[in-house]
C-alpha positions in Angstrom: -9.2 14.0 15.1 -13.3 13.3 14.7 -13.6 14.3 11.9 -10.9 12.5 10.2 -12.0 9.4 11.9 -15.7 10.2 10.7 -14.6 10.6 7.3 -12.3 7.0 7.8 -15.0 5.4 8.7 -17.1 6.5 5.9 -14.7 5.9 3.5 -14.4 2.3 5.5 -18.0 1.5 5.1 -18.4 2.2 1.4 -15.5 0.3 0.2 -16.5 -2.6 2.5 -20.3 -2.4 0.9 -19.0 -2.2 -2.5 -16.7 -4.8 -2.3 -19.1 -7.0 -0.7 -21.9 -6.2 -3.5 -18.9 -7.4 -6.1 -18.1 -10.8 -4.3 -18.7 -14.0 -2.5 -17.9 -13.2 1.1 -15.9 -10.8 2.8 -13.3 -9.0 1.9 -11.1 -9.8 5.0 -9.0 -12.2 2.1 -7.0 -9.0 1.3 -5.1 -9.5 4.6 -5.3 -13.5 4.3 -2.4 -14.8 6.0 0.0 -17.9 5.3 -1.0 -20.1 7.9 -2.2 -24.1 7.7 -5.8 -24.3 8.7 -7.9 -27.3 7.6 -10.6 -26.5 5.2 -12.3 -29.4 3.1 -11.8 -32.1 1.0 -11.5 -32.2 -2.7 -10.8 -34.9 -5.7 -7.0 -34.9 -6.5 -6.6 -33.3 -9.8 -2.9 -34.4 -11.7 -0.3 -31.8 -10.5 -1.5 -31.9 -7.3 1.0 -32.3 -3.6 1.1 -36.2 -2.8 1.6 -35.0 0.6 -1.9 -33.4 1.1 -3.6 -36.9 -0.2 -5.6 -37.9 2.8 -5.5 -41.7 2.4 -7.5 -42.1 5.5 -11.0 -40.9 3.0 -9.6 -42.4 0.0 -8.7 -45.8 1.0 -12.8 -45.9 1.5 -13.0 -46.7 -2.3 -14.8 -43.7 -3.2 -11.3 -42.1 -5.1 -8.4 -39.9 -4.4 -8.7 -37.3 -2.2 -6.8 -34.1 -0.8 -6.7 -32.1 1.7 -7.3 -28.0 1.3 -5.7 -25.8 3.8 -7.2 -22.4 4.6 -5.2 -19.3 5.1 -5.1 -18.2 8.8 -6.6 -15.0 9.3 -4.4 -13.8 12.2 -1.9 -12.1 9.4 0.6 -8.7 10.0 -0.4 -5.7 8.2 2.5 -3.3 7.8 2.2 0.1 6.6 4.8 1.8 5.6 3.8 5.7 4.8 6.4 8.3 3.0 6.1 11.6 5.2 8.8 13.4 3.2 8.3 17.2 1.9 7.7 16.1 -1.9 4.3 14.7 -0.1 3.0 17.8 1.3 2.9 18.6 -3.0 -0.5 19.6 -3.6 -3.4 22.6 -2.5 -3.8 24.0 0.6 -6.7 22.1 1.6 -6.0 18.7 0.1 -2.0 17.3 -0.5 -0.4 14.0 -1.1 0.3 13.9 2.6 -3.3 13.9 3.4 -4.4 11.4 1.0 -1.7 9.2 1.4 -2.7 9.4 5.3 -6.1 9.0 5.0 -5.8 5.9 2.7 -3.7 4.4 4.8 -6.2 4.9 7.9 -8.7 3.4 6.1 -6.6 0.0 5.7 -5.8 0.2 9.4 -9.2 0.5 9.8 -10.0 -2.3 8.1 -7.3 -4.6 9.3 -7.8 -3.7 12.4 -11.8 -5.4 12.0 -10.4 -8.4 10.8 -8.7 -9.2 13.7 -4.9 -8.6 12.2 -1.4 -7.4 13.6 -1.2 -3.9 12.5 1.6 -1.6 12.9 3.3 1.4 10.9 6.4 2.6 9.9 6.8 6.6 8.9 9.9 8.1 7.1 11.0 10.7 5.3 15.3 10.3 5.4 15.3 8.7 8.9 12.5 7.0 11.2 9.6 9.4 11.9 7.6 7.1 13.2 7.6 3.7 14.0 4.5 1.6 16.0 5.0 -2.1 16.5 2.5 -4.7 15.3 -0.6 -5.2 17.4 -4.1 -6.5 17.4 -5.9 -4.4 20.0 -8.7 -1.9 18.8 -7.1 0.6 20.9 -3.1 -0.2 19.7 -5.1 0.3 16.0 -6.7 3.6 16.7 -3.6 4.8 18.5 -1.6 4.1 15.1 -4.7 6.2 13.5 -4.5 8.9 15.7 -0.5 9.0 16.0 0.0 9.3 12.1 -2.8 11.5 12.0 -0.9 13.9 14.6 2.7 13.0 12.8 4.5 16.3 12.1 7.7 15.0 10.1 10.9 16.4 11.4 12.9 15.7 7.8 11.9 16.9 4.8 14.4 14.5 2.6 13.8 11.2 1.2 15.5 7.6 1.5 13.2 5.3 0.1 15.9 2.3 0.4 16.7 3.0 4.0 13.0 2.4 4.6 12.3 -0.5 3.0 15.2 -2.4 4.6 15.0 -1.2 8.2 11.0 -2.9 6.8 12.8 -6.1 6.0 15.0 -6.2 8.9 11.7 -5.5 11.4 9.4 -8.6 10.1 10.3 -11.6 10.5 7.7 -13.3 9.2 5.8 -13.4 6.0 3.6 -9.8 6.1 1.3 -8.2 4.0 3.1 -4.6 3.4 1.9 -1.9 2.3 4.0 0.9 0.8 2.6 4.3 0.3 4.7 7.3 -1.4 5.4 9.5 -4.8 8.7 7.5 -5.4 10.4 10.5 -6.3 13.6 9.1 -5.3 16.2 6.8 -6.6 18.3 3.4 -6.0 15.4 2.0 -4.1 14.6 -0.6 -7.0 16.8 -3.8 -5.3 15.6 -3.1 -1.9 11.7 -3.4 -3.1 13.0 -6.8 -5.0 13.8 -7.8 -1.7 10.9 -7.1 -0.1 8.5 -8.2 -2.6 10.0 -11.6 -2.4 9.7 -11.6 1.5 6.2 -10.5 1.8 3.2 -9.6 0.0 4.0 -6.4 -1.3 0.8 -3.5 -2.2 2.5 -0.7 -3.6 0.1 2.2 -3.7 1.4 5.1 -5.5 0.3 9.2 -5.1 1.2 11.5 -7.4 -0.6 15.4 -7.9 -1.6 16.5 -11.2 0.6 19.6 -10.5 3.2 17.2 -10.9 2.3 15.5 -14.1 0.4 18.9 -16.4 1.6 22.1 -15.7 -0.7 24.8 -17.0 1.2 27.2 -19.2 2.0 30.1 -17.0 4.6 31.7 -18.6 8.2 31.9 -16.7 7.6 30.6 -13.2 9.4 29.9 -9.7 9.2 26.2 -8.7 10.0 25.8 -5.1 11.9 22.3 -4.4 10.9 21.4 -0.6 13.5 18.8 -0.3 15.8 21.0 -1.4 15.1 24.3 -0.4 15.9 25.4 -3.8 13.8 27.5 -6.2 14.1 27.1 -10.0 12.7 29.5 -12.7 11.1 27.1 -15.0 9.4 28.4 -18.5 6.0 26.7 -18.2 4.9 27.7 -21.9 7.5 25.9 -23.4 6.3 22.4 -24.9 8.9 20.7 -25.1 9.1 21.5 -20.9 5.3 20.6 -20.1 6.2 17.3 -22.4 9.4 16.3 -20.7 7.6 16.8 -17.3 4.5 14.2 -18.3 7.2 12.0 -20.2 9.3 11.7 -16.8 6.5 10.7 -14.5 5.0 8.4 -17.4 8.3 6.4 -17.5 9.0 6.5 -13.6 5.5 5.0 -13.1 5.9 2.6 -15.7 9.1 1.2 -14.9 7.5 0.8 -11.2 4.7 -0.8 -12.3 6.7 -3.3 -14.5 9.1 -3.6 -11.5 5.3 -5.0 -9.1 4.3 -7.1 -11.8 7.4 -8.8 -12.6 7.8 -9.8 -8.8 3.9 -10.3 -8.2 3.3 -7.2 -5.9 0.4 -5.2 -6.6 0.3 -1.5 -8.0 -2.4 0.8 -7.6 -1.5 4.5 -8.8 -3.7 7.2 -7.1 -4.6 11.1 -8.2 -4.6 12.6 -4.7 -7.8 15.0 -6.5 -9.7 12.1 -7.6 -12.6 9.6 -5.9 -10.4 6.8 -4.7 -12.7 4.7 -3.6 -13.3 2.8 -6.5 -9.7 2.0 -7.0 -9.5 0.8 -3.9 -12.4 -1.8 -4.2 -10.6 -2.8 -7.4 -7.5 -3.5 -5.6 -9.8 -5.3 -3.1 -11.2 -7.4 -5.8 -7.9 -8.3 -7.3 -6.7 -9.8 -4.1 
């Protein structure tokens, strides 16, 4: 656990330094809320809402001015984490689930630093762990510890149920960060509903073993979620091409769906350094 926390702090510092060196201010805007805190005045421009005009200032005869509101910092950041068996693909030292926990922990630590309310829901085809959003440093570190120690009880995936649970449990608009490999079906409608109601960030994890199998001949492939072993001919170019095309099609469909409903999308290869991509995500937001 100490090694895990040390690694999270190191990565979080790398992200903070990189972002702050490339853009003005802090990266807290990633977790900004939707409150109406007065910030400044500016000159009225065509298309501005007339209800935002400050008539007291405008009446002084120096022009028409509108009020500018800053989004509040007190925000709920809610992590929805896939811990099903398909997430355990990878090397013994580094599976998709290991990287998922790491990324979730880093972002949770960032949110805690900004005094956000941070909550967590881990799922398979059932509720594996639920932590109600809270904004204390102690509760934040308890969330990270619980995530690190979690041993899922089920091997299957039911993404749509997890998204519906999130919709029901979050009553106000929040930043929802969904971390999964998206190896499931029939979740699109729930994803659309979640993106409409909340500020959604989708982080898609994958492993090269699922995309580019080397030509090893006929080998057994174990499906962790069904418990079945299938024999496949990895020397077949058609088989390898079909595997890669299926992944690319699924990824393109998910990315297109996120773009359509204004959700941020990020794909992460578990064997790459994900810090630069997280920095890009923070910069975009």
